[in-house]
N, C-alpha and C positions, 0 to 999 in steps of 0.2 A: 329154708325152702320158700321160694316165691310162687305166686299164683297169678294167673292172667287178671283176676278181678282186683288183686290187692286185699281182698277181704281175708280176715283172720277170724276163724270160728273155734271157739274153745269147746272141748269135750271133756266133761268131768268123769274121773274114775272114782268110784267109792269101793271099799272091800264088798266083793260080791257082784260087782258090776259085770255083766257078760257081753255086752254090745257096744262097748266103747270103741273097739277097733273098727267095727263095722260102720259105726256113725262117723269115725274119722274118715274111712275110705269114701262114704257118700259126700262128705264135704269136699274131698279131693277131686272125685269125678264130677262134682258140680262146678268146680273152677275156683274154689278157695283154698286157703291154707288151714289145715287142721292144727289146733294147738292143743296139746294134751294138759289137762288141769287136775291136780291131785286134790282129793277131798280135804286133806289135813293142812293145806296151804291157803292162807287167807289172801289170795291174789290172783286176779284174773288176767294178768300179764298183758293188759290192753287189748283184749280181744274185742271184735266188733258184734258178736253174737255168742250165746252159749247153747250148747245142747246138753241136757241130762238124759243119758241113754238107759236102756233097759237092763234088767238083772234082777239081783235080789240083794240090795244094798244093806250092809250089816246083817246079812242072813234074814232080812225081813222079820227080825224079832220085834216084839211089842206089836206094831202094825207096820203094814209095807210103808216105807219111807219116813217112819216116825223118828228114827235115830238119825238118818241122814239129814233130816231137816236142821239138826243142830251141828252139822259139820262146819268147821272153819270157813270152808270155801263158800258155804250157803249164806253166810252173813254178807259176802260180798256180791253173791247172785242177787239175793233180795234187794239190796241197796241199788245195784246197777239196774235190776228190771223196774224198780219204782222210778228210776230216772229215765226210762224209755229204752233200755237195751233189749234187743230181741232175745228171748229165751224160749226153746222148745223142750218139753218134757215128753219122752217117749216111754209108755208103760210104767215101769218103776219110777221114771222120771216125772210122769204125770202124776203119780201118787206122792212123790216128793214135794212137787209144786203145790198140791192141795194140802198137805201137811204143813207147808210153809205159809199158807194163806195167800199165796200169790194167784191162786186160782180158786173158784168157788166149788162147793161140793166134796165128795169123798168117793174112794174106790173101795168096795167091799168083796167078799167071797163071791164067785160065780153062783148064781142061783141054783145051777145043777150040781155044785159041790165038786166040780171036776176041773182039772186043768184042760185047757182047749188049745189046739195049734191047728190053724186053718188059713186058706187064702180067703180074705174077707172083703166083701164090697162095701164101700162107704159113699155116701152122697155128701157132696161138698155143699155145706150150708152158708159159709161166709168166705168171701176172697178178700176182705178188708183188714187182712192181717198181713205182716211181712213175710209170714211163712206160707201163705196160700194165694199170693198174687198171681202166680202162674197157672193157677187152676181156674175153672169155670164154675160158676154158681149152678147148682143142680147137677153138675157132672158127677158119674158114678165111676169112681176108681177101685182098683184092687190092690190091697196091701196086707201083707201076712200079719197074722194075729197070733199071739201066744201068751196066755195069762191064766192065773188062777184065781186073782183078785181083781177082776176087771169090771164089775158091776158098778156103774156110776150112779150115786145116789145125792139127793139134796132134799131139803123140805120144799113144800109146795110153792111157798113164796120165792124162795130162790130160784126154782125151776122157772116160774113164771116171769121173774125179772131177767134171767139171762136169755130166755126166749125172746121176750120183748125188746132187749137191748142188743140183740144180734150176736150174743156170746157163744152161741152153739156153732162151732166151726165144722164138725163132722158128724153125721148120723148114720147108723148102721142101716144097709140096705139089704134086701133079700131075706135076712133073718137076724134076730138078735141073739148074739152068741154067749151072753153072760147075764142078761136080765137087766141091763142098764135101763134107768128110768127114761121114758120118752126116746128110746133108742139112741141115746146120746153117746157118741164115740169120742168126741174131743171138743174141748171148749177154750175160750180165751179169757183173759182179763177184760175189764171195761175199756181200757186203753187200746187193746189189741196187740200189743207187743209180746204178750206171754201166752203161749199156746201149749196145751197138752192134749195128747191122744193116746189111746191104748194100743192100736196097731202099730207096727214097726216100718215105717217109710224107708229106713236104712237098709231094709232086706228087699227092696225092690228099686234098685238103682241101676242094675246092669243086665243087659240081655244075656240069657243062658243060666242066670242065677236068681231070677225073681220069680213071682207067682206065675202060675199058668194063666194065660188070657186067650181069648179065641184067635185061632190060628198061630199061635206062637206059645207052645209049652216052655214054661220057665222064662218067658220072654217079657214079663211085665216090669215096667220101669216108672210106674206112676209116682212112686215115692221120691224120685229124684227131683221132681218139681218143687217139693217143699223146701229143698236146699237151694235150687236155682232161684226161688222166689226170694229168699232172704238175702240172698247175694245181689240180686237185682235191686232190692230195696236199700241196700247198703251203699251201692255204687251210685244209685240216683239221688241219695240223700244230700 
């Protein structure tokens, strides 16, 4: 399959992944070619970027993402990310990236001890990543959220460091749905090519199927811009 941009974005499927097809559709709607990547294959098939989608990889045994971190494909993802490949982790993918030490901090059980599913407002804190270039700093976007272990935590020194170095990418606006420290909803690595967030941008990419926004029930498409952002960065690179 060809795409207008020529970009090829891999979407990894682990046992228990739920949102891989949604992520592939988001990639396609944004104008790139989605490439299915399997957890047991140590091969990224020459993709230009990688998405680790949401779900419950390996049943979330031990800790969320703890087993997926050791999947054969993750050895390739870690090496490629360290070389500058854009990588996006969504929900469980965010947890996997933290377990793989590609991102700082960790995700723990929601402070209210319940699974939560809602349309969530986020404030954009950084547009200096390939995944957020099409967004505006301080813009408030609406993205669906669904998690049971979404509380972002880190020690005080790490929190101060990522704040000071601009690695906080998204912050919860309006309300904090899971007790994340400093309302942090998404972070990047120091280089900026690796981003993780708990809300699901792949569920806000098509009118009629997205979150409710003023004047447009189910019309929210803010999530699509994360995917167009990385495509734009790849095309201009």
